[in-house]
C-alpha positions as CSV (number, residue, x, y, z in Angstrom):
1,M,-85.8,223.2,140.2
2,V,-83.0,225.0,138.5
3,N,-79.7,226.5,139.6
4,A,-78.9,230.3,139.2
5,P,-77.0,230.0,135.9
6,K,-79.7,227.7,134.6
7,T,-77.2,225.0,133.8
8,E,-78.6,222.3,136.0
9,V,-82.1,221.2,136.5
10,H,-83.6,218.7,138.9
11,I,-86.9,217.2,137.8
12,I,-88.9,215.6,140.6
13,E,-91.8,213.4,139.6
14,R,-94.0,211.1,141.8
15,Y,-95.9,208.0,140.6
16,R,-97.6,205.1,142.1
17,T,-96.0,201.9,141.0
18,A,-98.8,201.2,138.5
19,G,-98.5,204.6,136.9
20,L,-94.8,204.7,136.2
21,L,-94.6,202.5,133.2
22,P,-97.5,204.0,131.3
23,H,-95.9,207.4,131.9
24,V,-92.5,206.3,130.5
25,Q,-93.9,204.2,127.7
26,Q,-96.8,206.3,126.5
27,T,-96.4,209.9,127.7
28,F,-92.6,210.2,127.6
29,S,-91.8,207.9,124.7
30,P,-93.0,210.2,121.9
31,Y,-90.8,213.0,123.2
32,A,-87.8,211.0,124.4
33,E,-85.5,211.6,121.4
34,R,-86.0,215.3,121.5
35,F,-85.7,215.5,125.3
36,L,-82.5,213.5,125.4
37,A,-81.0,215.6,122.6
38,L,-81.3,218.6,124.8
39,V,-80.2,217.2,128.2
40,Q,-77.7,214.9,129.7
41,I,-79.2,212.8,132.5
42,Q,-76.5,212.6,135.2
43,K,-78.4,210.7,137.9
44,L,-81.8,209.2,138.2
45,Y,-82.9,208.3,141.7
46,V,-85.9,206.0,142.2
47,Y,-87.3,206.1,145.7
48,G,-89.5,203.2,147.0
49,E,-90.5,199.8,145.8
50,T,-90.2,198.8,142.2
51,T,-91.0,195.9,140.0
52,P,-88.8,193.9,137.7
53,Q,-90.6,195.6,134.7
54,I,-89.9,199.1,136.1
55,R,-86.2,198.2,136.7
56,E,-85.9,196.8,133.2
57,V,-87.0,200.2,131.7
58,L,-85.2,202.5,134.2
59,D,-81.9,200.6,134.2
60,G,-81.4,202.0,130.7
61,F,-81.2,205.5,132.3
62,G,-78.7,204.3,134.9
63,A,-81.3,204.4,137.7
64,I,-80.1,204.3,141.4
65,Y,-82.7,202.5,143.5
66,L,-83.3,203.6,147.1
67,T,-85.8,201.9,149.5
68,R,-86.8,202.6,153.1
69,F,-85.1,200.8,156.0
70,A,-85.8,200.5,159.7
71,G,-83.7,202.0,162.4
72,F,-82.7,205.1,164.2
73,S,-86.0,205.9,165.9
74,R,-86.7,207.5,169.2
């Protein structure tokens, strides 16, 4: 998703826990330097459960972790 002046982009990706690390380490890794030269990551939100290995990798991008909580139901 991109704003009207095309100065801000939100990239939304979904992975099962087991698929995230292969994506980052194998698919993204060869292009990481070029990608990061073009963009400035301002926020990285991670929704759902993670593993210590995932957090070790995503912490380098300043990840903000959000999980579900119980409450407020009718």
